[in-house]
Every structure is written in C-alpha cells, then in structure tokens.
N, C-alpha and C positions, 0 to 999 in steps of 0.2 A: 157109645164112643163120642168123645168130645168133638164138637164142630163137624159132625157127620152131616152130609148133604144127601138127601134121598132124591132120586130122579124118577119121576112118574111120566110114563110115555106109553104109546101104543106100539105093539109089535111091528107094525108096518113102518115105524120110524126108527127101527133098531139100528140101521146104518148110521143115521145122524147121531144117535145116542152113543154108539161106539166111538165115533170120531170125537164127540164132545168129551167123553170120559177119558180119552187119551190126552186131550188138552188139559183137563182138570188134573189128571194124575201128574203130568209134567210140571204143573204149577204147585204141586203139593196139597191139593184139595182132597180131603177124605170124602168119598162118595160111596153110595150103594144104589144098585138097581137090580131088578129081578134076575138078571143073568148070573148073579152070584148065589142064587138059590141052589143048594146041593140036592142030590138025589135023596129021596126019602123025607125031605123037609115038607112041612105043610105050608102051602103057599100063603094062605090068609094069615096064619099065625106069624110066619116069618116077616111078611110085609108090615103087619101091625107093629111087631117088635122094632123093626128098622125105622119106621116112621116115628115111633115114640122116642127112639134114641137119637134121632136126627134133630138138628137145630133148624134146618131149612129144607124146603121141598122145591126142587126145580120141576116145574110143570111144562112139559114139551107140548105146545099147542099146534095141532094140525087137524085136518078134517077127520082123520081116523081117531085121534085121541079124544076129541070132543064127543064122538059117537060111542066111545068105550065106557061101559058102565064101571069096569074095574078102575079106570083112571079117575072117573068122577068120584068113586068110592074112596080112593086114596086121598084125593083132595079134601073131601068132606071129613074124613077121619083126621087128617092133618090140621084142618081148621078147628075141629073140636079140641085138639091138643095144643092150640095156640102156636102152631109152627108158622114161621115166615114162609109165605108162598111167593115163589119167583116164577111167574109165567114167562115163557119164551116162545115167541111165535115163529114157527119155521115155514109156514105156508099160510096164505090168506084163508081165514076161516071165521065162522061166527062164534066169537068167544062167549061161553055160557055166562049168564048173569052172575052167578056166585063167584066167578073168577074175574069178571070184567072190572070189578072195583079195585083190583090190585094193579099197580104200575107194571107194565109189561116191557119186555125187551124184544125188539123186532130184529129177527135174524133174516128176514126176507130181502132186505135191501143190501145188507152187507154182513156176511158171516164174521168177518174180521172185527167190525165195529160191535156186532152183537156179542161176540166172545169177550171183547175188551170190557163192555158194559157189564156182562155177567161176572167176570172176574172181579171187577171193582165192587159189585154188589156183594160178592162173597167175601170181600175183605182182602183180596189178593192184590198187593201193591206191586207196581212194576219194579224190577230190580235195577237199582242205581249203581250197582257194583262197577260196571264198565265205565260209566261216567265219572264216578269217584276215582277210579284208578287212573283215568286219563287226566283229571285235574291234578291229582297227586303227582303224576309224572311231570306235568308242566311246572308245578311248584318246585319240585326237586331240581329240574333243569335250571330254573331261574336262580335258585339258591346256589347251585354249583357255579353258574355264571357270575354271580355276585362275588363269591369267594375267589374265583380266578381273577376277576377284575381288581379286587383289592390286592391280591397277591402281585399282579403285574404292576399296579400303581406303586406298591411298596418297593418293588425291584427297581423300577425306573427312577423313583424318588431317591433311593439309596445311591444309584449310579450317578445321578446329577450332583448330589452332595459330595460324593467322592471325587468327581471331576473338578468341582470347585475348590476343594481342599488341596488337591494335588496340583 
C-alpha cells in the first residue's frame, strides 16, 4: 500500500497507540499496527509483510517498548529494508543505541506539539481551507464595496449634471 505507515509499539502502550491512530486516521494517514491482524493470520508473516509494504515506521518509545524483543525485531527488520524510522518518545526511557541515532519526537512535554511534529514528518500539511475561505470572503466584500461605490458615484455625478443643465 502506497505511503503506509507501520506503528511499532508495546502492548502496554496500546491506549496511546489507539488515540494516535484516531488522529492519524482523521488526517488521512494510512497506517497499520498489529490490532489489525485477523484471526488465523500468522503474526510474524503479517508483520513482515506490513513493514515491507510501509514507507515509514513509527516507533513508540517507552520503558516497556524498549524492553520488548518484538518491538526491537520490528525496528531491526525495518532498518534492513531501509524504511524511515520515526521514534516518538511517550515517556522518559533509555533509548537503545540502534534507535538513538534517529531524530526523535518528544511527546512527554506536549502531546499536541508532538502530534503536530509527527504529522509534519509524515507530510501532512495543515489545512488552509478556512483561511483561504476567509480571505476570499474579504476580497468579495471589498469588490462589492468598490462596485457599489462606483455606482453611487455615477448616480451622484449624473444628478449633479442634470441639476446644472436644468
């Protein structure tokens, strides 16, 4: 899937990932994490397939995720496939050496700022539609004002000329 983002996390961070996935979905980001594994699917095979088809991997960093062999395996596999790794720190933890070299996004100080930085990293641009609509509204009002002004000026000018003639 084009532009798919894989989310690697520890089960103990599931609540955070669910909230994050809602935000990503609302912004049109295509993502996948293991909650989407269906009954009967082989975990390792499905995860490898999704990492291979993803362009980027969001790595949710917490004390439990850095202790998880599964999470570290996912990161290692993604690195061998030259995927862009985007580490996001959700609680203070000792970032493993293999991940420390990547620029990280800190969610510990502000989830709002962290989310904003993550969306920018994923290429999601803020919608300017409301601002553009507001500007266009003002332009239309100015244009209407100018037309009315010219119309009134013409009417007054015509009345003055008629008064002078008569």
